[in-house]
C-alpha positions in Angstrom: 0.1 0.1 -0.2 1.2 3.5 -0.8 0.3 6.1 2.1 0.6 9.9 1.8 1.6 11.7 4.8 -0.6 14.6 5.7 0.6 16.8 8.6 -1.9 18.6 10.6 -2.0 22.6 9.9 -1.3 25.0 12.4 -5.3 25.6 12.6 -5.5 22.5 14.5 -3.6 24.3 17.5 -5.8 27.3 17.3 -8.9 24.8 17.3 -7.7 22.5 20.2 -7.3 25.5 22.5 -11.0 26.0 22.2 -12.2 22.8 23.5 -13.8 24.4 26.6 -11.3 24.4 29.2 -12.1 26.7 32.4 -8.9 28.0 33.7 -9.2 26.0 36.8 -9.3 22.8 34.9 -6.6 23.8 32.4 -4.3 24.5 35.4 -5.3 21.2 37.1 -4.4 19.4 33.8 -1.0 21.0 34.0 -0.6 20.1 37.8 -1.5 16.4 36.6 2.0 16.2 34.8 3.8 17.4 38.0 2.2 14.8 40.1 2.9 12.1 37.5 6.7 13.3 37.8 6.5 12.4 41.4 6.7 15.9 42.3 6.8 16.6 46.2 6.4 20.3 45.9 4.2 22.3 43.3 4.2 26.2 43.4 1.9 27.8 41.2 2.1 31.8 40.5 -0.2 34.2 38.7 1.2 37.5 38.0 0.6 40.8 36.1 2.8 43.7 34.9 1.5 45.8 37.8 -0.8 45.3 40.8 -3.2 42.4 41.5 -5.9 44.5 40.1 -4.8 44.2 36.7 -5.2 41.3 34.2 -3.1 38.4 34.4 -0.2 38.5 31.9 1.9 35.4 33.2 1.1 32.0 35.1 4.1 30.0 36.4 4.2 26.3 37.4 7.1 24.9 39.3 7.6 21.3 40.6 10.3 19.3 41.8 9.6 16.2 39.9 11.8 14.2 37.8 12.3 16.6 35.1 12.9 16.2 31.4 15.6 16.1 28.9 15.6 18.5 25.7 13.8 15.5 23.5 11.6 14.7 26.2 10.3 18.3 26.5 9.9 18.2 22.6 7.7 15.2 22.8 5.8 16.6 25.8 5.0 19.5 23.4 3.9 17.2 20.7 0.1 16.6 20.3 -0.8 13.0 21.0 2.6 12.7 22.9 3.9 9.2 23.6 4.8 9.5 27.3 4.7 5.8 28.2 2.8 6.6 31.3 1.8 3.7 33.7 -1.9 2.8 34.0 -2.1 4.9 37.4 -1.1 8.0 35.7 -3.2 11.0 35.7 -2.7 11.8 32.2 -3.8 9.6 29.2 -4.1 11.2 25.9 -0.9 13.1 25.5 -2.7 16.4 24.9 -3.0 18.0 28.3 0.2 20.4 28.5 -0.6 21.9 25.0 -4.5 22.0 25.1 -4.5 23.1 28.6 -1.6 25.6 28.3 -2.9 27.5 25.0 -6.3 27.6 26.3 -5.0 30.2 28.6 -2.2 31.9 26.7 -0.9 31.4 23.3 2.9 30.8 24.3 4.2 28.0 26.6 7.9 28.1 27.7 9.0 24.9 29.4 12.2 24.7 31.5 13.3 21.5 32.8 16.4 19.6 34.2 17.0 15.8 35.1 18.9 14.9 37.9 22.6 15.3 37.1 21.4 17.0 33.7 21.5 20.5 32.4 18.7 23.0 32.3 16.9 22.7 28.9 14.5 25.0 27.2 11.7 24.9 24.8 9.0 27.3 23.4 5.7 26.5 22.1 4.0 29.6 20.4 0.7 29.5 18.2 1.8 32.5 16.4 5.3 30.9 15.4 3.2 28.1 14.1 1.3 30.3 11.9 4.2 32.1 10.6 6.0 29.0 9.8 3.0 27.3 8.4 4.0 24.2 10.6 3.9 23.0 14.0 7.2 24.1 15.5 9.2 24.3 18.7 11.8 26.9 19.3 14.9 25.4 21.1 17.0 28.0 22.9 19.2 28.5 25.9 17.7 29.6 29.3 18.4 33.4 30.1 20.6 34.2 32.9 17.3 35.4 34.7 15.4 32.2 34.0 18.2 30.1 35.3 18.5 32.0 38.6 14.7 32.0 39.2 14.7 28.1 38.4 17.4 27.5 41.0 15.7 29.7 43.5 12.6 27.7 43.2 13.8 24.3 43.0 17.6 24.5 44.3 20.8 24.5 42.4 21.3 21.3 40.5 17.9 19.8 41.5 15.4 18.4 39.2 12.2 19.7 38.2 10.2 21.6 35.5 8.9 25.0 35.1 6.1 25.8 32.8 5.5 29.5 32.2 2.2 30.6 30.2 2.5 33.8 28.3 0.2 35.9 25.9 -2.6 35.1 28.0 -5.9 35.9 26.5 -8.2 33.8 28.7 -10.6 36.3 30.1 -12.5 34.4 32.7 -11.0 36.2 35.6 -10.5 39.9 35.1 -7.6 40.2 37.2 -4.9 38.4 39.1 -6.9 39.1 42.3 -9.8 37.2 41.3 -8.0 34.3 39.8 -6.0 33.7 42.9 -9.1 33.7 45.1 -10.7 31.2 42.6 -7.3 29.0 42.9 -7.2 28.9 46.7 -11.2 28.5 47.2 -12.4 25.4 48.6 -14.2 23.9 45.7 -11.4 24.2 42.9 -7.8 22.9 43.2 -8.4 21.9 46.9 -11.3 19.7 46.2 -9.8 18.2 42.9 -6.4 17.1 44.4 -7.9 16.6 48.0 -6.4 13.0 48.2 -3.0 14.2 47.2 -3.0 17.1 49.8 -4.4 14.9 52.4 -1.7 12.2 52.0 1.1 14.8 52.4 3.0 13.3 49.7 2.9 16.5 47.6 2.4 20.2 48.7 0.5 22.5 46.3 0.8 26.3 46.9 -0.6 29.2 45.3 1.4 32.4 45.5 3.1 31.1 48.5 -0.1 29.9 50.1 -0.3 26.1 50.8 -3.5 24.5 49.7 -5.4 22.3 52.5 -7.8 19.4 51.2 -11.4 19.9 51.2 -14.5 18.3 50.0 -16.8 15.4 50.5 -15.1 12.9 52.9 -12.6 15.7 53.8 -14.9 17.7 55.7 -16.2 17.5 59.5 -19.5 15.8 60.3 -19.8 13.3 57.5 -21.8 10.3 57.9 -20.4 7.1 56.0 -23.8 5.2 55.0 -21.9 2.3 53.4 -18.7 1.0 52.0 -16.4 1.0 50.6 -18.2 -1.5 48.5 -16.1 -3.5 45.7 -17.6 -2.8 42.6 -17.5 -5.5 39.9 -19.6 -6.3 36.7 -21.1 -9.7 36.0 -18.2 -10.7 33.8 -15.8 -10.0 36.5 -14.5 -6.5 35.5 -13.0 -4.9 38.5 -14.1 -1.3 38.7 -12.6 -0.2 42.1 -15.0 0.5 45.0 -17.8 2.8 46.2 -18.3 4.6 49.4 -21.7 6.1 50.0 -21.4 9.2 52.3 -23.9 12.0 53.6 -22.7 15.6 54.0 -26.3 16.7 55.0 -25.3 18.4 58.4 -22.1 19.6 57.2 -20.4 22.8 55.9 -20.0 21.3 52.6 -23.5 20.8 51.5 -24.3 24.6 52.7 -27.6 26.3 51.8 -28.6 24.0 48.9 -32.1 25.5 48.7 -34.0 23.6 45.9 -30.8 22.3 44.0 -30.5 19.2 46.4 -26.8 18.3 45.7 -26.3 14.6 45.4 -25.0 12.0 43.2 -21.9 10.2 41.9 -18.4 11.4 42.2 -15.5 9.8 40.4 -12.2 9.7 41.9 -9.7 8.6 39.1 -6.1 7.8 40.1 -7.0 9.8 43.4 -7.8 12.8 41.3 -11.4 14.0 41.2 -12.8 14.3 37.7 -16.4 15.3 38.6 -17.2 19.4 38.3 -20.9 18.8 38.0 -22.3 15.9 40.4 -25.3 14.1 39.2 -26.8 10.5 39.3 -26.0 10.1 35.7 -29.6 8.7 35.0 -29.4 5.7 37.4 -31.3 7.5 40.1 -33.7 10.6 40.3 -32.8 13.3 42.7 -34.9 13.1 46.1 -35.1 15.2 48.9 -33.9 12.6 51.5 -30.7 12.3 49.3 -29.7 15.6 49.7 -26.0 15.9 50.5 -25.7 12.1 49.8 -22.6 11.2 47.3 -21.4 8.0 46.2 -17.8 8.4 45.9 -16.5 6.2 43.1 -12.7 5.5 43.3 -11.2 3.7 40.6 -8.0 3.5 38.4 -7.7 5.0 34.8 -6.9 1.4 33.6 -10.3 0.1 34.9 -12.1 3.4 34.0 -11.2 5.0 30.9 -11.8 2.4 28.3 -15.5 1.9 29.4 -16.4 5.4 30.6 -14.6 7.3 28.1 -13.0 10.0 30.2 -12.8 13.4 28.4 -9.4 14.9 27.5 -10.1 17.7 29.9 -10.9 15.1 32.7 -14.1 16.9 33.7 -16.7 14.5 32.6 -17.3 10.8 31.6 -19.9 8.4 30.2 -21.9 5.8 32.0 -22.7 2.8 29.6 -26.2 1.3 30.7 -24.6 -2.2 31.8 -22.2 -0.1 34.2 -25.2 2.1 35.1 -27.4 -0.9 36.1 -24.7 -2.8 38.0 -24.1 0.6 40.0 -27.7 1.2 40.8 -28.1 -2.4 42.0 -25.0 -1.7 44.2 -26.2 1.6 45.7 -30.0 1.0 45.7 -30.4 -1.1 49.1 -28.2 1.3 51.0 -29.9 4.5 49.8 -33.3 3.2 50.2 -32.4 2.2 53.9 -31.1 5.9 54.3 -34.2 7.2 52.8 -36.5 5.2 55.1 -34.6 6.1 58.2 -34.8 9.8 57.4 -38.6 9.7 56.8 -38.9 7.7 60.1 -36.8 10.4 62.1 -38.9 13.2 60.5 -42.1 11.4 61.4 -41.0 11.0 65.0 -39.7 14.7 65.4 -42.8 16.2 66.7 -43.3 15.2 70.4 -45.9 17.7 71.7 -48.9 16.8 69.5 -47.7 19.6 66.9 -48.2 18.2 63.1 -45.5 18.8 60.8 -47.7 21.1 58.8 -48.3 23.1 62.0 -44.5 23.1 62.6 -43.7 24.4 59.3 -46.4 27.3 59.7 -45.0 28.1 63.0 -41.4 28.2 61.7 -42.7 30.4 58.6 -44.3 32.9 61.0 -41.1 33.1 63.2 -38.9 33.7 60.4 -41.5 36.2 58.9 -41.5 38.2 62.2 -37.7 38.1 62.5 -37.1 39.3 59.1 -39.8 42.2 58.8 -38.8 45.5 59.5 -41.1 46.5 62.4 -40.8 49.7 64.1 -40.4 49.3 67.8 -42.9 50.8 70.3 -41.4 54.1 71.5 -40.0 53.9 75.0 -41.5 56.5 77.6 -39.1 58.0 79.8 -40.8 60.1 82.7 -37.6 61.3 84.2 -39.2 64.0 86.6 -41.7 61.6 87.8 -44.3 64.5 87.6 -47.8 63.3 88.3 -50.3 64.3 85.5 -52.6 67.1 86.5 -56.0 65.8 88.1 -58.9 65.8 85.7 -62.3 66.7 86.6 -64.5 63.6 86.5 -67.1 63.5 84.0 -70.8 62.5 84.7 -71.3 59.0 83.8 -74.5 60.3 82.2 -74.7 61.8 79.1 -76.6 65.1 79.2 -78.5 66.2 76.0 -80.3 69.6 75.8 -82.9 70.1 73.5 -82.9 73.2 71.4 -86.0 75.2 71.7 -88.3 74.9 68.8 -88.4 78.0 66.3 -91.2 80.4 66.8 -93.9 79.9 64.5 
């Protein structure tokens, strides 16, 4: 057979940067590479040319992992890179660094050093691709300033990698301050990497602030309803384990209102890949399941081929056979929880007050507390002067008839 080589055009790079990454999940994808490199420390910085009230102009990620040689950096900057990662690695498609990095900025600078190696530098720039009409990577020596900062962050002669994002045109956050606030918040990186942070095997800091684990089974006051339960299909396929928890009485659920947060949460290779929680069609939201989550812990090898993990690692599919098996696994425990909640609710009123009356009373109390009622004026009679004595009126009403007009 005769094959004709058809290399992709630079437009592909432009297209892939618009896959739909949020800034948080793009940076989480870059952090995945640091964790796969067995880094013990990851430092993330967001900065501008001026104050924190100005737009972000550069984002830097430093890690003290194993580092890369020059050719390894070039491979990492290749779409569909063959990185030979293990089944337990966070990355899987060979696209993360490029698609995630360029979703934020058009220029990626990578500096890296292996143990005993030299500091290497490669630059991937979408504008350079357009000018050259091809996918290209610039090979250059690190500047003196770059070498100095690399060593200051990671140590002289130490291994590690520095990813620097430039030409930033992602406008999700209007300035440095709002981006830093999002990065440090409870429900972003602290939730996504909570198991890594809790294990203390790797620290992640944002502009010098070390992040602390948060979310689901890492908040105080949770109830473990069941598990971990081994999860296997009828054909013997091992799909990890599932733990059912309730956060109904914790700060994690918060003021849920009518949203009733509940559902499946997938932790793939110890990393959360479920930004939007739902039951994926296997169950219907129910009031008694508010704050109930099925934490599904699974490896990439077990999960990806069946569930079709997205490139951004922010969603996945649930085939019917897997969904049916999962429903059968969860239903007995969820139904037991539901019945117990209903039983507790029915037994709550002890004074003969019905639930309906209790609700009405609560509503009335809240209404009175929230209304802006003008208080009665306070009467101050400092001098304590007795009021003047009034002449008593006759208890009988005297009516005087007018004389009739003369005729």
